[in-house]
Backbone atoms as SQL, in Angstrom:
CREATE TABLE atoms (id INTEGER PRIMARY KEY, chain TEXT, resi INTEGER, resn TEXT, atom TEXT, x REAL, y REAL, z REAL);
INSERT INTO atoms VALUES
  (1, 'A', 1, 'UNK', 'N', -10.797, -1.595, -5.487),
  (2, 'A', 1, 'UNK', 'CA', -10.556, -2.638, -4.602),
  (3, 'A', 1, 'UNK', 'C', -10.341, -1.840, -3.129),
  (4, 'A', 2, 'UNK', 'N', -10.532, -2.415, -1.980),
  (5, 'A', 2, 'UNK', 'CA', -10.169, -1.965, -0.770),
  (6, 'A', 2, 'UNK', 'C', -8.818, -1.614, -0.363),
  (7, 'A', 3, 'UNK', 'N', -8.482, -0.783, 0.609),
  (8, 'A', 3, 'UNK', 'CA', -6.952, -0.591, 1.018),
  (9, 'A', 3, 'UNK', 'C', -6.427, -2.129, 1.427),
  (10, 'A', 4, 'UNK', 'N', -5.446, -2.506, 0.924),
  (11, 'A', 4, 'UNK', 'CA', -4.982, -3.987, 1.372),
  (12, 'A', 4, 'UNK', 'C', -4.533, -3.677, 2.792),
  (13, 'A', 5, 'UNK', 'N', -4.139, -2.623, 3.191),
  (14, 'A', 5, 'UNK', 'CA', -3.445, -2.635, 4.613),
  (15, 'A', 5, 'UNK', 'C', -4.618, -2.653, 5.660),
  (16, 'A', 6, 'UNK', 'N', -5.832, -1.755, 5.422),
  (17, 'A', 6, 'UNK', 'CA', -7.155, -1.998, 6.325),
  (18, 'A', 6, 'UNK', 'C', -7.730, -3.334, 6.073),
  (19, 'A', 7, 'UNK', 'N', -7.779, -3.886, 4.840),
  (20, 'A', 7, 'UNK', 'CA', -8.352, -5.209, 4.851),
  (21, 'A', 7, 'UNK', 'C', -7.682, -6.192, 5.910),
  (22, 'A', 8, 'UNK', 'N', -6.233, -6.148, 5.788),
  (23, 'A', 8, 'UNK', 'CA', -5.533, -6.850, 6.422),
  (24, 'A', 8, 'UNK', 'C', -5.441, -6.872, 8.011),
  (25, 'A', 9, 'UNK', 'N', -5.936, -5.590, 8.340),
  (26, 'A', 9, 'UNK', 'CA', -5.955, -5.223, 9.775),
  (27, 'A', 9, 'UNK', 'C', -7.213, -5.489, 10.320),
  (28, 'A', 10, 'UNK', 'N', -8.096, -5.591, 9.231),
  (29, 'A', 10, 'UNK', 'CA', -9.459, -5.801, 9.814),
  (30, 'A', 10, 'UNK', 'C', -10.210, -4.676, 10.355),
  (31, 'A', 11, 'UNK', 'N', -9.846, -3.598, 9.603),
  (32, 'A', 11, 'UNK', 'CA', -10.586, -2.288, 10.319),
  (33, 'A', 11, 'UNK', 'C', -11.210, -1.619, 9.045),
  (34, 'A', 12, 'UNK', 'N', -12.315, -0.671, 9.175),
  (35, 'A', 12, 'UNK', 'CA', -13.074, -0.079, 8.323),
  (36, 'A', 12, 'UNK', 'C', -12.333, 1.073, 7.576),
  (37, 'A', 13, 'UNK', 'N', -12.393, 0.958, 6.237),
  (38, 'A', 13, 'UNK', 'CA', -11.718, 1.889, 5.315),
  (39, 'A', 13, 'UNK', 'C', -12.427, 3.357, 5.357),
  (40, 'A', 14, 'UNK', 'N', -11.801, 4.518, 5.831),
  (41, 'A', 14, 'UNK', 'CA', -12.542, 5.647, 5.838),
  (42, 'A', 14, 'UNK', 'C', -12.376, 6.663, 4.895),
  (43, 'A', 15, 'UNK', 'N', -11.269, 6.441, 4.002),
  (44, 'A', 15, 'UNK', 'CA', -10.821, 7.433, 2.974),
  (45, 'A', 15, 'UNK', 'C', -10.971, 6.523, 1.622),
  (46, 'A', 16, 'UNK', 'N', -10.786, 7.278, 0.512),
  (47, 'A', 16, 'UNK', 'CA', -10.868, 6.442, -1.016),
  (48, 'A', 16, 'UNK', 'C', -9.453, 5.607, -1.127),
  (49, 'A', 17, 'UNK', 'N', -9.711, 4.969, -1.870),
  (50, 'A', 17, 'UNK', 'CA', -8.344, 4.091, -2.440),
  (51, 'A', 17, 'UNK', 'C', -7.701, 4.897, -3.417),
  (52, 'A', 18, 'UNK', 'N', -6.312, 4.707, -3.388),
  (53, 'A', 18, 'UNK', 'CA', -5.584, 5.133, -4.180),
  (54, 'A', 18, 'UNK', 'C', -4.498, 4.216, -4.681),
  (55, 'A', 19, 'UNK', 'N', -3.936, 4.211, -6.027),
  (56, 'A', 19, 'UNK', 'CA', -2.953, 3.206, -6.348),
  (57, 'A', 19, 'UNK', 'C', -1.702, 3.644, -5.722),
  (58, 'A', 20, 'UNK', 'N', -0.917, 2.658, -5.296),
  (59, 'A', 20, 'UNK', 'CA', 0.478, 3.016, -4.727),
  (60, 'A', 20, 'UNK', 'C', 1.637, 2.122, -5.410),
  (61, 'A', 21, 'UNK', 'N', 2.500, 2.790, -6.284),
  (62, 'A', 21, 'UNK', 'CA', 3.426, 2.530, -7.060),
  (63, 'A', 21, 'UNK', 'C', 4.555, 1.948, -5.911),
  (64, 'A', 22, 'UNK', 'N', 5.082, 0.829, -6.203),
  (65, 'A', 22, 'UNK', 'CA', 6.009, 0.323, -5.048),
  (66, 'A', 22, 'UNK', 'C', 7.209, 1.185, -5.007),
  (67, 'A', 23, 'UNK', 'N', 7.777, 1.368, -4.053),
  (68, 'A', 23, 'UNK', 'CA', 9.073, 2.277, -3.816),
  (69, 'A', 23, 'UNK', 'C', 10.264, 1.504, -4.244),
  (70, 'A', 24, 'UNK', 'N', 11.164, 1.769, -4.972),
  (71, 'A', 24, 'UNK', 'CA', 12.469, 1.291, -5.004),
  (72, 'A', 24, 'UNK', 'C', 12.575, 0.291, -6.272),
  (73, 'A', 25, 'UNK', 'N', 11.399, 0.403, -7.147),
  (74, 'A', 25, 'UNK', 'CA', 11.459, -0.405, -8.173),
  (75, 'A', 25, 'UNK', 'C', 11.349, 0.410, -9.807),
  (76, 'A', 26, 'UNK', 'N', 11.435, 1.620, -9.619),
  (77, 'A', 26, 'UNK', 'CA', 11.510, 2.384, -10.832),
  (78, 'A', 26, 'UNK', 'C', 12.783, 2.983, -11.447),
  (79, 'A', 27, 'UNK', 'N', 13.749, 2.518, -10.739),
  (80, 'A', 27, 'UNK', 'CA', 15.038, 3.058, -11.280),
  (81, 'A', 27, 'UNK', 'C', 15.069, 4.574, -11.524),
  (82, 'A', 28, 'UNK', 'N', 14.785, 5.344, -10.351),
  (83, 'A', 28, 'UNK', 'CA', 14.754, 6.739, -10.605),
  (84, 'A', 28, 'UNK', 'C', 13.282, 7.110, -11.042),
  (85, 'A', 29, 'UNK', 'N', 12.661, 6.423, -11.372),
  (86, 'A', 29, 'UNK', 'CA', 11.319, 6.918, -12.126),
  (87, 'A', 29, 'UNK', 'C', 10.112, 6.041, -11.159),
  (88, 'A', 30, 'UNK', 'N', 8.907, 6.213, -11.601),
  (89, 'A', 30, 'UNK', 'CA', 7.830, 5.571, -11.134),
  (90, 'A', 30, 'UNK', 'C', 7.810, 4.119, -11.643),
  (91, 'A', 31, 'UNK', 'N', 7.380, 3.336, -10.734),
  (92, 'A', 31, 'UNK', 'CA', 7.265, 2.148, -10.876),
  (93, 'A', 31, 'UNK', 'C', 6.346, 1.576, -11.930),
  (94, 'A', 32, 'UNK', 'N', 6.388, 0.501, -12.521),
  (95, 'A', 32, 'UNK', 'CA', 5.405, 0.095, -13.265),
  (96, 'A', 32, 'UNK', 'C', 3.905, -0.248, -12.531),
  (97, 'A', 33, 'UNK', 'N', 2.906, -0.015, -13.379),
  (98, 'A', 33, 'UNK', 'CA', 1.528, -0.092, -13.106),
  (99, 'A', 33, 'UNK', 'C', 1.260, -1.355, -12.504),
  (100, 'A', 34, 'UNK', 'N', 2.172, -2.374, -12.956),
  (101, 'A', 34, 'UNK', 'CA', 2.031, -3.846, -12.617),
  (102, 'A', 34, 'UNK', 'C', 2.382, -4.097, -11.187),
  (103, 'A', 35, 'UNK', 'N', 3.394, -3.090, -10.501),
  (104, 'A', 35, 'UNK', 'CA', 3.666, -3.175, -9.273),
  (105, 'A', 35, 'UNK', 'C', 3.116, -2.098, -8.322),
  (106, 'A', 36, 'UNK', 'N', 1.667, -2.158, -8.182),
  (107, 'A', 36, 'UNK', 'CA', 0.928, -1.180, -7.571),
  (108, 'A', 36, 'UNK', 'C', 0.039, -2.034, -6.494),
  (109, 'A', 37, 'UNK', 'N', -0.293, -1.360, -5.401),
  (110, 'A', 37, 'UNK', 'CA', -1.092, -1.946, -4.395),
  (111, 'A', 37, 'UNK', 'C', -2.187, -0.770, -3.931),
  (112, 'A', 38, 'UNK', 'N', -3.473, -1.364, -3.553),
  (113, 'A', 38, 'UNK', 'CA', -4.343, -0.403, -3.110),
  (114, 'A', 38, 'UNK', 'C', -4.139, 0.087, -1.801),
  (115, 'A', 39, 'UNK', 'N', -4.024, 1.420, -1.407),
  (116, 'A', 39, 'UNK', 'CA', -4.101, 1.925, -0.228),
  (117, 'A', 39, 'UNK', 'C', -4.942, 2.953, -0.317),
  (118, 'A', 40, 'UNK', 'N', -5.621, 3.039, 1.043),
  (119, 'A', 40, 'UNK', 'CA', -6.337, 4.309, 1.292),
  (120, 'A', 40, 'UNK', 'C', -5.523, 5.451, 1.530),
  (121, 'A', 41, 'UNK', 'N', -6.161, 6.619, 1.402),
  (122, 'A', 41, 'UNK', 'CA', -5.462, 7.774, 1.585),
  (123, 'A', 41, 'UNK', 'C', -4.778, 7.999, 2.656),
  (124, 'A', 42, 'UNK', 'N', -5.196, 7.511, 3.874),
  (125, 'A', 42, 'UNK', 'CA', -4.505, 7.574, 5.148),
  (126, 'A', 42, 'UNK', 'C', -3.230, 6.556, 5.220),
  (127, 'A', 43, 'UNK', 'N', -3.194, 5.450, 4.523),
  (128, 'A', 43, 'UNK', 'CA', -2.055, 4.556, 4.509),
  (129, 'A', 43, 'UNK', 'C', -1.379, 5.055, 3.372),
  (130, 'A', 44, 'UNK', 'N', -1.648, 5.689, 2.419),
  (131, 'A', 44, 'UNK', 'CA', -0.754, 6.042, 1.121),
  (132, 'A', 44, 'UNK', 'C', -0.126, 7.555, 1.360),
  (133, 'A', 45, 'UNK', 'N', -0.820, 8.788, 1.581),
  (134, 'A', 45, 'UNK', 'CA', -0.314, 9.993, 1.496),
  (135, 'A', 45, 'UNK', 'C', -0.734, 10.842, 2.658),
  (136, 'A', 46, 'UNK', 'N', -1.723, 10.511, 3.267),
  (137, 'A', 46, 'UNK', 'CA', -2.161, 11.722, 4.288),
  (138, 'A', 46, 'UNK', 'C', -2.450, 10.774, 5.650),
  (139, 'A', 47, 'UNK', 'N', -1.567, 10.303, 6.266),
  (140, 'A', 47, 'UNK', 'CA', -2.033, 9.600, 7.326),
  (141, 'A', 47, 'UNK', 'C', -1.534, 10.389, 8.581),
  (142, 'A', 48, 'UNK', 'N', -1.856, 9.820, 9.692),
  (143, 'A', 48, 'UNK', 'CA', -1.759, 10.153, 10.994),
  (144, 'A', 48, 'UNK', 'C', -0.600, 9.379, 11.943),
  (145, 'A', 49, 'UNK', 'N', 0.242, 9.882, 12.631),
  (146, 'A', 49, 'UNK', 'CA', 0.978, 9.281, 13.323),
  (147, 'A', 49, 'UNK', 'C', 1.922, 7.989, 12.861),
  (148, 'A', 50, 'UNK', 'N', 2.434, 8.196, 11.507),
  (149, 'A', 50, 'UNK', 'CA', 3.286, 7.338, 10.914),
  (150, 'A', 50, 'UNK', 'C', 2.392, 6.341, 9.889),
  (151, 'A', 51, 'UNK', 'N', 1.247, 6.572, 9.797),
  (152, 'A', 51, 'UNK', 'CA', 0.364, 5.536, 8.818),
  (153, 'A', 51, 'UNK', 'C', 0.583, 5.722, 7.529),
  (154, 'A', 52, 'UNK', 'N', 1.083, 6.882, 6.818),
  (155, 'A', 52, 'UNK', 'CA', 1.120, 7.036, 5.521),
  (156, 'A', 52, 'UNK', 'C', 2.428, 6.644, 4.903),
  (157, 'A', 53, 'UNK', 'N', 2.607, 5.655, 3.925),
  (158, 'A', 53, 'UNK', 'CA', 3.695, 5.349, 3.493),
  (159, 'A', 53, 'UNK', 'C', 4.714, 6.389, 2.819),
  (160, 'A', 54, 'UNK', 'N', 4.155, 7.445, 2.280),
  (161, 'A', 54, 'UNK', 'CA', 4.936, 8.565, 1.990),
  (162, 'A', 54, 'UNK', 'C', 5.324, 9.527, 2.731),
  (163, 'A', 55, 'UNK', 'N', 4.755, 9.268, 4.026),
  (164, 'A', 55, 'UNK', 'CA', 5.328, 10.333, 5.123),
  (165, 'A', 55, 'UNK', 'C', 5.911, 9.750, 6.015),
  (166, 'A', 56, 'UNK', 'N', 6.459, 8.357, 5.830),
  (167, 'A', 56, 'UNK', 'CA', 7.066, 7.647, 6.973),
  (168, 'A', 56, 'UNK', 'C', 8.261, 6.917, 6.185),
  (169, 'A', 57, 'UNK', 'N', 9.392, 6.873, 6.871),
  (170, 'A', 57, 'UNK', 'CA', 10.461, 6.007, 6.171),
  (171, 'A', 57, 'UNK', 'C', 10.014, 4.672, 6.002),
  (172, 'A', 58, 'UNK', 'N', 10.194, 4.330, 4.636),
  (173, 'A', 58, 'UNK', 'CA', 9.825, 3.025, 4.131),
  (174, 'A', 58, 'UNK', 'C', 10.038, 1.689, 4.840),
  (175, 'A', 59, 'UNK', 'N', 11.273, 1.618, 5.453),
  (176, 'A', 59, 'UNK', 'CA', 11.471, 0.480, 6.481),
  (177, 'A', 59, 'UNK', 'C', 10.517, 0.558, 7.460),
  (178, 'A', 60, 'UNK', 'N', 10.341, 1.576, 8.190),
  (179, 'A', 60, 'UNK', 'CA', 9.590, 1.714, 9.394),
  (180, 'A', 60, 'UNK', 'C', 8.086, 1.446, 9.150),
  (181, 'A', 61, 'UNK', 'N', 7.781, 1.833, 7.875),
  (182, 'A', 61, 'UNK', 'CA', 6.268, 1.747, 7.501),
  (183, 'A', 61, 'UNK', 'C', 6.046, 0.259, 7.330),
  (184, 'A', 62, 'UNK', 'N', 7.085, -0.409, 6.741),
  (185, 'A', 62, 'UNK', 'CA', 6.804, -1.939, 6.500),
  (186, 'A', 62, 'UNK', 'C', 7.064, -2.759, 7.719),
  (187, 'A', 63, 'UNK', 'N', 7.724, -2.203, 8.621),
  (188, 'A', 63, 'UNK', 'CA', 7.553, -3.035, 10.031),
  (189, 'A', 63, 'UNK', 'C', 6.238, -3.134, 10.451),
  (190, 'A', 64, 'UNK', 'N', 5.669, -2.131, 10.382),
  (191, 'A', 64, 'UNK', 'CA', 4.128, -1.950, 11.205),
  (192, 'A', 64, 'UNK', 'C', 3.184, -2.454, 10.353),
  (193, 'A', 65, 'UNK', 'N', 3.179, -2.313, 8.908),
  (194, 'A', 65, 'UNK', 'CA', 2.138, -2.658, 8.046),
  (195, 'A', 65, 'UNK', 'C', 2.492, -3.756, 7.029),
  (196, 'A', 66, 'UNK', 'N', 3.565, -4.098, 7.125),
  (197, 'A', 66, 'UNK', 'CA', 4.023, -5.337, 6.111),
  (198, 'A', 66, 'UNK', 'C', 4.825, -4.848, 4.841),
  (199, 'A', 67, 'UNK', 'N', 5.729, -5.701, 4.318),
  (200, 'A', 67, 'UNK', 'CA', 6.489, -5.434, 3.196),
  (201, 'A', 67, 'UNK', 'C', 5.794, -5.277, 2.002),
  (202, 'A', 68, 'UNK', 'N', 6.111, -4.184, 1.244),
  (203, 'A', 68, 'UNK', 'CA', 5.391, -3.945, -0.170),
  (204, 'A', 68, 'UNK', 'C', 5.172, -5.218, -0.994),
  (205, 'A', 69, 'UNK', 'N', 6.454, -5.995, -1.062),
  (206, 'A', 69, 'UNK', 'CA', 6.398, -7.296, -1.841),
  (207, 'A', 69, 'UNK', 'C', 5.309, -8.110, -1.488),
  (208, 'A', 70, 'UNK', 'N', 4.980, -8.319, -0.107),
  (209, 'A', 70, 'UNK', 'CA', 4.142, -9.318, 0.552),
  (210, 'A', 70, 'UNK', 'C', 2.811, -8.750, 0.237),
  (211, 'A', 71, 'UNK', 'N', 2.464, -7.328, 0.458),
  (212, 'A', 71, 'UNK', 'CA', 1.198, -6.725, 0.045),
  (213, 'A', 71, 'UNK', 'C', 0.780, -6.872, -1.361),
  (214, 'A', 72, 'UNK', 'N', 1.880, -6.985, -2.447),
  (215, 'A', 72, 'UNK', 'CA', 1.574, -6.916, -3.798),
  (216, 'A', 72, 'UNK', 'C', 1.014, -8.222, -4.091),
  (217, 'A', 73, 'UNK', 'N', 1.571, -9.288, -3.425),
  (218, 'A', 73, 'UNK', 'CA', 1.164, -10.736, -3.446),
  (219, 'A', 73, 'UNK', 'C', -0.035, -10.949, -3.021),
  (220, 'A', 74, 'UNK', 'N', -0.591, -10.355, -1.971),
  (221, 'A', 74, 'UNK', 'CA', -1.954, -10.345, -1.508),
  (222, 'A', 74, 'UNK', 'C', -2.958, -9.694, -2.423),
  (223, 'A', 75, 'UNK', 'N', -2.479, -8.454, -3.043),
  (224, 'A', 75, 'UNK', 'CA', -3.300, -7.645, -3.906),
  (225, 'A', 75, 'UNK', 'C', -3.488, -8.695, -5.327),
  (226, 'A', 76, 'UNK', 'N', -2.504, -9.427, -5.574),
  (227, 'A', 76, 'UNK', 'CA', -2.560, -10.162, -6.892),
  (228, 'A', 76, 'UNK', 'C', -3.516, -11.576, -6.622),
  (229, 'A', 77, 'UNK', 'N', -3.296, -12.219, -5.533),
  (230, 'A', 77, 'UNK', 'CA', -4.132, -13.022, -5.341),
  (231, 'A', 77, 'UNK', 'C', -5.696, -12.721, -5.045),
  (232, 'A', 78, 'UNK', 'N', -5.939, -11.606, -4.714),
  (233, 'A', 78, 'UNK', 'CA', -7.403, -10.999, -4.751),
  (234, 'A', 78, 'UNK', 'C', -7.791, -10.964, -6.026),
  (235, 'A', 79, 'UNK', 'N', -6.884, -10.343, -6.863),
  (236, 'A', 79, 'UNK', 'CA', -7.310, -10.032, -8.349),
  (237, 'A', 79, 'UNK', 'C', -7.538, -11.449, -9.251),
  (238, 'A', 80, 'UNK', 'N', -6.548, -12.362, -8.935),
  (239, 'A', 80, 'UNK', 'CA', -6.852, -13.626, -9.591),
  (240, 'A', 80, 'UNK', 'C', -8.204, -14.422, -9.335),
  (241, 'A', 81, 'UNK', 'N', -8.761, -13.960, -7.876),
  (242, 'A', 81, 'UNK', 'CA', -10.168, -14.601, -7.666),
  (243, 'A', 81, 'UNK', 'C', -11.564, -13.752, -8.175),
  (244, 'A', 82, 'UNK', 'N', -11.250, -12.594, -8.774),
  (245, 'A', 82, 'UNK', 'CA', -11.936, -11.863, -9.370),
  (246, 'A', 82, 'UNK', 'C', -12.759, -12.354, -10.738);
């Protein structure tokens, strides 16, 4: 799948897609694989100027790119259409 953030912003994805496990749902461990969203490398772990979710405070990232739960719903809707 394409990066859900790039798709939502209507921009071309320039890096590979990685599975992001939602932050705050793993009780100290990695969250379930059912709680993942597709993010490009730039929005996941290696972004510029606050673009990467793992390089930015989560609340700040979500203000700019959307709440994780909202992006999960969009991802699941896309999967249902496949």
